[in-house]
MARSEVO-959271 format. One record per residue: residue in one letter; residue number from 1; y, z negated, x of N, C-alpha, C in turn; chain. Coordinates in Angstrom, 3 decimals. Last residue first. Example, Ala and Ser with C-alpha at 12.3 -4.5 7.8 and 13.67 -1.06 7.14 Angstrom:
// residues 2
rest | nr | n.Y | n.Z | n.X | ca.Y | ca.Z | ca.X | c.Y | c.Z | c.X | kette
S | 2 | -2.250 | -7.080 | 12.850 | -1.060 | -7.140 | 13.670 | 0.030 | -7.870 | 12.900 | A
A | 1 | -5.690 | -7.800 | 13.190 | -4.500 | -7.800 | 12.300 | -3.300 | -7.800 | 13.200 | A
//
This chain:
// residues 148
rest | nr | n.Y | n.Z | n.X | ca.Y | ca.Z | ca.X | c.Y | c.Z | c.X | kette
X | 148 | -0.249 | -20.159 | -10.381 | 0.739 | -20.224 | -9.306 | 0.549 | -19.085 | -8.356 | A
X | 147 | -0.517 | -20.359 | -13.987 | -0.987 | -19.893 | -12.687 | 0.118 | -20.030 | -11.658 | A
X | 146 | -0.398 | -21.393 | -16.619 | 0.337 | -22.052 | -15.549 | -0.162 | -21.640 | -14.171 | A
X | 145 | -0.584 | -18.378 | -18.517 | -0.746 | -19.817 | -18.404 | 0.099 | -20.362 | -17.268 | A
X | 144 | -0.133 | -15.705 | -18.486 | -0.652 | -16.251 | -19.728 | -0.778 | -17.766 | -19.682 | A
X | 143 | 2.097 | -13.227 | -17.354 | 1.456 | -14.540 | -17.138 | 1.046 | -15.105 | -18.494 | A
X | 142 | 1.513 | -9.724 | -17.172 | 2.146 | -10.854 | -17.866 | 1.372 | -12.141 | -17.623 | A
X | 141 | 1.351 | -8.275 | -13.964 | 0.603 | -8.651 | -15.158 | 1.355 | -9.790 | -15.846 | A
X | 140 | 1.927 | -5.622 | -11.702 | 2.431 | -6.805 | -12.393 | 1.673 | -7.009 | -13.683 | A
X | 139 | 0.023 | -4.686 | -8.803 | 0.603 | -4.394 | -10.108 | 1.081 | -5.709 | -10.694 | A
X | 138 | -0.916 | -3.290 | -5.682 | -0.401 | -4.407 | -6.465 | 0.143 | -3.863 | -7.775 | A
X | 137 | -3.959 | -1.307 | -5.416 | -2.545 | -1.567 | -5.164 | -2.123 | -2.777 | -5.984 | A
X | 136 | -6.925 | 0.168 | -3.983 | -6.233 | -0.764 | -4.873 | -4.775 | -0.940 | -4.448 | A
X | 135 | -9.384 | 2.546 | -3.990 | -8.068 | 2.242 | -3.438 | -7.311 | 1.372 | -4.432 | A
X | 134 | -12.696 | 2.632 | -3.369 | -11.761 | 2.213 | -4.404 | -10.456 | 1.815 | -3.731 | A
X | 133 | -14.573 | 5.262 | -2.129 | -13.697 | 4.144 | -1.782 | -12.713 | 3.888 | -2.918 | A
X | 132 | -16.009 | 7.535 | -2.404 | -16.678 | 6.281 | -2.784 | -15.809 | 5.061 | -2.537 | A
X | 131 | -13.202 | 9.397 | -2.999 | -14.633 | 9.507 | -2.768 | -15.308 | 8.257 | -3.297 | A
X | 130 | -11.077 | 7.364 | -3.862 | -11.043 | 8.345 | -2.780 | -12.490 | 8.508 | -2.329 | A
X | 129 | -9.636 | 6.459 | -6.941 | -10.832 | 6.529 | -6.112 | -10.627 | 7.630 | -5.081 | A
X | 128 | -6.697 | 4.423 | -7.560 | -7.482 | 5.649 | -7.656 | -8.724 | 5.517 | -6.782 | A
X | 127 | -5.986 | 1.761 | -8.075 | -4.987 | 2.822 | -8.246 | -5.687 | 4.165 | -8.419 | A
X | 126 | -7.218 | -1.233 | -9.326 | -7.546 | 0.088 | -8.795 | -6.423 | 1.064 | -9.104 | A
X | 125 | -5.168 | -4.048 | -8.597 | -5.892 | -3.225 | -9.558 | -6.136 | -1.864 | -8.925 | A
X | 124 | -4.092 | -7.364 | -8.092 | -4.571 | -6.120 | -7.506 | -5.353 | -5.369 | -8.565 | A
X | 123 | -1.062 | -8.978 | -9.246 | -2.513 | -8.811 | -9.209 | -2.835 | -7.522 | -8.459 | A
X | 122 | 1.558 | -11.239 | -9.804 | 1.048 | -10.142 | -8.995 | -0.472 | -10.144 | -9.027 | A
X | 121 | 2.947 | -12.014 | -13.011 | 2.255 | -12.397 | -11.786 | 1.700 | -11.154 | -11.119 | A
X | 120 | 5.836 | -12.865 | -15.004 | 4.818 | -11.921 | -14.527 | 4.164 | -12.486 | -13.276 | A
X | 119 | 7.674 | -13.853 | -17.854 | 7.004 | -14.252 | -16.617 | 5.885 | -13.269 | -16.281 | A
X | 118 | 10.546 | -12.175 | -19.133 | 9.125 | -12.494 | -19.268 | 8.520 | -12.826 | -17.904 | A
X | 117 | 13.075 | -11.208 | -18.774 | 12.881 | -12.643 | -18.649 | 11.429 | -13.081 | -18.746 | A
X | 116 | 12.731 | -8.549 | -21.055 | 13.489 | -9.111 | -19.942 | 13.321 | -10.629 | -19.958 | A
X | 115 | 9.386 | -7.738 | -22.064 | 10.764 | -8.108 | -22.399 | 11.425 | -8.707 | -21.153 | A
X | 114 | 6.612 | -5.724 | -23.267 | 7.398 | -6.353 | -22.210 | 8.778 | -6.736 | -22.723 | A
X | 113 | 5.268 | -4.212 | -25.059 | 4.825 | -5.597 | -24.931 | 5.637 | -6.379 | -23.896 | A
X | 112 | 6.127 | -1.630 | -24.813 | 6.541 | -2.362 | -26.022 | 6.156 | -3.848 | -25.961 | A
X | 111 | 4.758 | -0.699 | -22.601 | 6.160 | -1.066 | -22.428 | 6.669 | -1.866 | -23.626 | A
X | 110 | 1.432 | -2.135 | -22.631 | 2.408 | -1.086 | -22.929 | 3.823 | -1.611 | -22.777 | A
X | 109 | -1.289 | -2.836 | -20.820 | -0.039 | -3.470 | -21.251 | 1.003 | -2.365 | -21.395 | A
X | 108 | -3.377 | -1.320 | -19.870 | -3.581 | -2.034 | -21.120 | -2.351 | -2.769 | -21.621 | A
X | 107 | -2.964 | -1.883 | -16.385 | -3.461 | -1.039 | -17.472 | -3.678 | -1.897 | -18.709 | A
X | 106 | -0.080 | -3.680 | -15.199 | -1.524 | -3.461 | -15.324 | -1.855 | -2.576 | -16.512 | A
X | 105 | 2.799 | -1.903 | -14.139 | 2.234 | -2.985 | -14.935 | 0.756 | -2.647 | -15.123 | A
X | 104 | 4.031 | -1.009 | -10.892 | 3.361 | -0.694 | -12.143 | 2.934 | -1.984 | -12.837 | A
X | 103 | 7.154 | -2.323 | -9.596 | 5.736 | -2.000 | -9.543 | 5.193 | -1.641 | -10.909 | A
X | 102 | 9.742 | -3.627 | -7.606 | 9.339 | -2.667 | -8.619 | 7.849 | -2.394 | -8.478 | A
X | 101 | 11.285 | -6.632 | -7.097 | 10.169 | -5.805 | -6.645 | 9.719 | -4.937 | -7.816 | A
X | 100 | 14.254 | -8.110 | -6.061 | 13.584 | -7.419 | -7.156 | 12.501 | -6.529 | -6.553 | A
X | 99 | 15.062 | -11.395 | -4.776 | 14.908 | -9.951 | -4.649 | 14.127 | -9.409 | -5.833 | A
X | 98 | 15.051 | -14.131 | -4.041 | 16.241 | -13.493 | -4.611 | 16.204 | -11.978 | -4.410 | A
X | 97 | 12.931 | -15.650 | -3.214 | 13.407 | -14.619 | -2.294 | 14.697 | -13.943 | -2.760 | A
X | 96 | 12.542 | -17.346 | -5.455 | 12.760 | -17.900 | -4.114 | 13.426 | -16.883 | -3.193 | A
X | 95 | 12.214 | -15.419 | -7.614 | 13.280 | -16.422 | -7.585 | 13.573 | -16.916 | -6.174 | A
X | 94 | 11.881 | -12.065 | -7.905 | 11.257 | -13.211 | -7.255 | 12.347 | -14.242 | -7.017 | A
X | 93 | 11.946 | -9.996 | -10.659 | 12.781 | -10.787 | -9.753 | 11.990 | -11.982 | -9.231 | A
X | 92 | 10.541 | -6.852 | -11.144 | 10.336 | -8.293 | -11.270 | 11.154 | -9.025 | -10.212 | A
X | 91 | 10.458 | -4.155 | -13.033 | 11.233 | -4.650 | -11.897 | 11.249 | -6.160 | -12.051 | A
X | 90 | 7.619 | -2.350 | -14.132 | 8.484 | -3.525 | -14.251 | 9.186 | -3.807 | -12.932 | A
X | 89 | 6.329 | 0.265 | -16.065 | 6.824 | -0.129 | -14.752 | 7.752 | -1.322 | -14.976 | A
X | 88 | 3.489 | 1.538 | -17.874 | 4.721 | 0.752 | -17.807 | 5.034 | 0.400 | -16.355 | A
X | 87 | 2.346 | 4.951 | -18.242 | 2.153 | 3.551 | -17.876 | 3.510 | 2.869 | -17.791 | A
X | 86 | 0.596 | 7.823 | -19.616 | 1.810 | 7.045 | -19.338 | 1.475 | 5.581 | -19.022 | A
X | 85 | -1.977 | 9.560 | -17.948 | -1.646 | 8.693 | -19.076 | -0.400 | 7.894 | -18.715 | A
X | 84 | -3.387 | 12.665 | -16.988 | -2.346 | 11.661 | -16.796 | -2.130 | 10.881 | -18.090 | A
X | 83 | -6.978 | 13.105 | -17.021 | -5.630 | 13.493 | -17.388 | -4.645 | 12.320 | -17.226 | A
X | 82 | -6.354 | 11.660 | -14.067 | -6.473 | 13.010 | -14.607 | -7.421 | 12.964 | -15.786 | A
X | 81 | -3.953 | 9.429 | -12.639 | -5.185 | 9.659 | -13.392 | -5.174 | 11.090 | -13.933 | A
X | 80 | -2.317 | 10.265 | -9.520 | -2.320 | 9.874 | -10.935 | -3.680 | 10.145 | -11.553 | A
X | 79 | -1.231 | 9.371 | -6.573 | -2.452 | 9.919 | -7.143 | -2.557 | 9.389 | -8.564 | A
X | 78 | 1.659 | 10.243 | -4.775 | 1.067 | 9.407 | -5.811 | -0.162 | 10.116 | -6.361 | A
X | 77 | 2.979 | 11.840 | -2.924 | 1.601 | 11.465 | -2.612 | 0.962 | 10.574 | -3.653 | A
X | 76 | 3.124 | 14.067 | -5.730 | 2.391 | 13.565 | -4.564 | 3.374 | 12.862 | -3.647 | A
X | 75 | 5.019 | 12.944 | -8.646 | 4.620 | 13.919 | -7.620 | 3.778 | 13.262 | -6.526 | A
X | 74 | 3.821 | 11.504 | -11.768 | 4.620 | 11.458 | -10.539 | 4.129 | 12.492 | -9.519 | A
X | 73 | 3.872 | 12.753 | -14.974 | 2.997 | 12.594 | -13.808 | 3.856 | 12.602 | -12.544 | A
X | 72 | 5.765 | 10.826 | -17.321 | 5.481 | 12.076 | -16.620 | 4.602 | 11.771 | -15.409 | A
X | 71 | 6.456 | 8.427 | -18.319 | 5.833 | 9.362 | -19.262 | 5.537 | 10.713 | -18.622 | A
X | 70 | 6.657 | 5.274 | -17.561 | 6.545 | 6.543 | -16.834 | 5.758 | 7.491 | -17.737 | A
X | 69 | 9.004 | 2.955 | -18.904 | 7.697 | 3.582 | -18.885 | 7.770 | 4.897 | -18.117 | A
X | 68 | 10.532 | -0.134 | -17.790 | 10.565 | 1.189 | -18.405 | 9.144 | 1.718 | -18.465 | A
X | 67 | 12.591 | -3.040 | -17.138 | 11.308 | -2.351 | -17.275 | 11.521 | -0.996 | -17.926 | A
X | 66 | 13.995 | -5.859 | -15.373 | 14.116 | -4.626 | -16.142 | 12.737 | -3.993 | -16.243 | A
X | 65 | 13.168 | -8.347 | -14.673 | 14.596 | -8.078 | -14.597 | 14.922 | -6.835 | -15.422 | A
X | 64 | 10.688 | -10.621 | -15.381 | 11.110 | -9.229 | -15.540 | 12.630 | -9.164 | -15.549 | A
X | 63 | 10.153 | -13.083 | -12.860 | 10.561 | -12.726 | -14.220 | 10.992 | -11.267 | -14.260 | A
X | 62 | 7.219 | -13.991 | -10.899 | 8.643 | -13.794 | -11.116 | 8.900 | -13.434 | -12.569 | A
X | 61 | 4.809 | -14.663 | -8.317 | 5.269 | -14.664 | -9.701 | 6.775 | -14.452 | -9.759 | A
X | 60 | 4.217 | -14.802 | -5.687 | 3.288 | -14.039 | -6.527 | 3.782 | -13.903 | -7.960 | A
X | 59 | 6.486 | -14.472 | -2.943 | 6.040 | -15.151 | -4.164 | 5.174 | -14.221 | -4.995 | A
X | 58 | 5.239 | -13.069 | 0.163 | 6.244 | -13.253 | -0.881 | 5.630 | -13.947 | -2.098 | A
X | 57 | 4.457 | -14.080 | 3.311 | 3.860 | -13.746 | 2.035 | 4.897 | -14.059 | 0.964 | A
X | 56 | 6.110 | -12.725 | 6.209 | 5.915 | -13.747 | 5.196 | 5.147 | -13.186 | 4.001 | A
X | 55 | 6.926 | -12.389 | 9.590 | 6.181 | -11.831 | 8.468 | 5.908 | -12.974 | 7.501 | A
X | 54 | 10.228 | -12.914 | 10.762 | 8.890 | -13.452 | 10.585 | 8.228 | -12.687 | 9.444 | A
X | 53 | 12.506 | -11.402 | 13.079 | 11.933 | -11.521 | 11.740 | 10.566 | -12.173 | 11.807 | A
X | 52 | 15.487 | -10.687 | 14.749 | 14.261 | -11.472 | 14.761 | 13.782 | -11.701 | 13.322 | A
X | 51 | 17.962 | -9.739 | 15.075 | 16.894 | -8.745 | 15.181 | 15.532 | -9.432 | 15.216 | A
X | 50 | 21.109 | -10.558 | 13.513 | 19.805 | -10.903 | 14.078 | 18.876 | -9.695 | 14.129 | A
X | 49 | 23.651 | -10.627 | 12.533 | 23.328 | -9.578 | 13.506 | 21.980 | -9.827 | 14.184 | A
X | 48 | 25.149 | -11.065 | 9.329 | 24.124 | -11.471 | 10.301 | 23.839 | -10.320 | 11.252 | A
X | 47 | 26.643 | -10.222 | 7.239 | 27.107 | -11.428 | 7.921 | 26.154 | -11.877 | 9.026 | A
X | 46 | 25.276 | -8.081 | 6.096 | 26.483 | -7.807 | 6.885 | 27.009 | -9.023 | 7.655 | A
X | 45 | 21.871 | -7.797 | 6.379 | 22.890 | -8.684 | 5.851 | 24.149 | -8.486 | 6.702 | A
X | 44 | 19.953 | -6.432 | 7.685 | 20.910 | -5.629 | 6.926 | 21.977 | -6.481 | 6.244 | A
X | 43 | 18.807 | -7.031 | 10.925 | 19.100 | -7.614 | 9.625 | 20.182 | -6.782 | 8.935 | A
X | 42 | 16.610 | -4.634 | 12.411 | 17.863 | -5.405 | 12.433 | 18.114 | -5.930 | 11.028 | A
X | 41 | 13.693 | -4.163 | 12.371 | 14.599 | -3.631 | 13.389 | 15.916 | -4.402 | 13.502 | A
X | 40 | 11.805 | -4.845 | 10.442 | 11.788 | -5.568 | 11.715 | 12.806 | -5.075 | 12.742 | A
X | 39 | 10.580 | -5.378 | 7.270 | 11.699 | -4.778 | 8.000 | 11.809 | -5.541 | 9.320 | A
X | 38 | 8.110 | -4.794 | 4.789 | 8.557 | -5.470 | 6.007 | 9.628 | -4.660 | 6.725 | A
X | 37 | 9.423 | -3.407 | 1.659 | 8.393 | -3.746 | 2.634 | 8.999 | -4.361 | 3.886 | A
X | 36 | 11.228 | -6.370 | 1.611 | 9.964 | -5.750 | 1.251 | 10.223 | -4.277 | 1.020 | A
X | 35 | 12.850 | -9.208 | 3.015 | 12.716 | -7.758 | 2.898 | 11.313 | -7.396 | 2.439 | A
X | 34 | 15.256 | -11.900 | 2.882 | 13.906 | -11.360 | 2.736 | 13.944 | -9.851 | 2.575 | A
X | 33 | 17.309 | -13.834 | 5.000 | 17.224 | -12.695 | 4.088 | 15.801 | -12.147 | 4.087 | A
X | 32 | 17.777 | -15.910 | 6.803 | 16.820 | -16.125 | 5.721 | 16.738 | -15.008 | 4.699 | A
X | 31 | 19.299 | -15.776 | 9.105 | 19.997 | -15.976 | 7.827 | 19.060 | -16.175 | 6.637 | A
X | 30 | 17.347 | -15.857 | 11.294 | 18.676 | -16.460 | 11.370 | 19.275 | -16.759 | 9.999 | A
X | 29 | 15.000 | -14.555 | 10.738 | 14.902 | -15.930 | 11.241 | 16.262 | -16.619 | 11.301 | A
X | 28 | 14.422 | -12.721 | 7.845 | 15.278 | -12.863 | 9.018 | 15.256 | -14.326 | 9.461 | A
X | 27 | 11.207 | -11.937 | 6.847 | 12.341 | -12.816 | 6.606 | 13.122 | -12.949 | 7.902 | A
X | 26 | 9.128 | -9.542 | 5.162 | 9.666 | -10.166 | 6.366 | 10.882 | -10.981 | 5.974 | A
X | 25 | 6.067 | -9.341 | 3.272 | 7.435 | -8.971 | 3.582 | 7.841 | -9.552 | 4.918 | A
X | 24 | 3.402 | -8.557 | 1.346 | 3.770 | -8.962 | 2.696 | 5.163 | -8.432 | 3.004 | A
X | 23 | 2.385 | -9.920 | -1.767 | 3.060 | -8.852 | -1.044 | 3.437 | -9.402 | 0.320 | A
X | 22 | -0.780 | -11.432 | -2.349 | 0.647 | -11.577 | -2.040 | 1.155 | -10.275 | -1.446 | A
X | 21 | -3.409 | -12.471 | -4.607 | -2.779 | -11.525 | -3.678 | -1.291 | -11.822 | -3.492 | A
X | 20 | -5.656 | -14.307 | -5.434 | -4.251 | -14.685 | -5.212 | -3.588 | -13.741 | -4.223 | A
X | 19 | -8.116 | -12.938 | -5.835 | -7.711 | -14.019 | -6.731 | -6.223 | -14.357 | -6.636 | A
X | 18 | -8.343 | -11.004 | -3.816 | -8.465 | -10.593 | -5.209 | -7.975 | -11.664 | -6.183 | A
X | 17 | -6.549 | -10.437 | -1.108 | -7.137 | -11.588 | -1.778 | -7.169 | -11.290 | -3.284 | A
X | 16 | -5.334 | -8.638 | 0.555 | -6.439 | -8.146 | -0.272 | -7.199 | -9.297 | -0.931 | A
X | 15 | -1.753 | -8.534 | 0.713 | -3.041 | -9.103 | 1.092 | -4.099 | -8.568 | 0.129 | A
X | 14 | 0.301 | -5.642 | 1.364 | -0.135 | -6.761 | 0.540 | -1.474 | -7.262 | 1.039 | A
X | 13 | 0.885 | -3.720 | 3.238 | 1.940 | -4.070 | 2.289 | 1.589 | -5.280 | 1.442 | A
X | 12 | -1.174 | -2.826 | 4.908 | -0.177 | -3.748 | 5.436 | 0.930 | -4.163 | 4.489 | A
X | 11 | -1.767 | 0.363 | 3.479 | -2.160 | -0.636 | 4.473 | -0.963 | -1.490 | 4.904 | A
X | 10 | -2.068 | 1.174 | 0.296 | -1.039 | 1.195 | 1.334 | -1.346 | 0.052 | 2.295 | A
X | 9 | -4.416 | 0.747 | -1.011 | -3.845 | 2.090 | -1.108 | -2.757 | 2.278 | -0.057 | A
X | 8 | -6.980 | -1.140 | 0.627 | -5.613 | -1.046 | 0.094 | -5.161 | 0.413 | 0.030 | A
X | 7 | -10.389 | -0.753 | -0.542 | -9.377 | -0.717 | 0.511 | -7.992 | -0.689 | -0.129 | A
X | 6 | -13.771 | -1.326 | -1.080 | -12.427 | -1.496 | -1.626 | -11.452 | -1.555 | -0.461 | A
X | 5 | -16.952 | -0.180 | -1.832 | -15.944 | -0.290 | -0.786 | -14.555 | -0.301 | -1.416 | A
X | 4 | -19.026 | 0.212 | -3.605 | -18.216 | -0.993 | -3.769 | -17.162 | -1.156 | -2.685 | A
X | 3 | -20.659 | 2.267 | -3.039 | -19.667 | 2.531 | -4.087 | -18.735 | 1.339 | -4.285 | A
X | 2 | -20.912 | 2.108 | 0.594 | -21.391 | 1.885 | -0.766 | -20.277 | 2.182 | -1.756 | A
X | 1 | -21.556 | 4.074 | 3.470 | -20.630 | 3.363 | 2.608 | -21.218 | 3.217 | 1.216 | A
//
């Protein structure tokens, strides 16, 4: 293995497309309710009794619904930097799916730089190293232009 081996920190939750990553969710084939992570046993919509789902790529962009900072080291299985450094967390609303996805904000963006309604985009960033393997996860990054 080389030092350039890159793998998802959580297998099957997101695509590994470095330029345009997507979270992988599911959508009820009857009522159109979206789920993340994927849900395939029964629809949780009380008005629907379907058990059929399609795997879907969720929207890459959304607006901040809420945000906060993590000033404490999370417990295992999370692998935190050593020494631990606080980081921002954003709850981003995906318009098409009508759902909120919680995730870390990219390194270098402090909670003071965030605001409700701010446009965000999904990116991949290193979460931690596992020997020579770079484990990446999705994070939210403020949008700076007209990316899709």
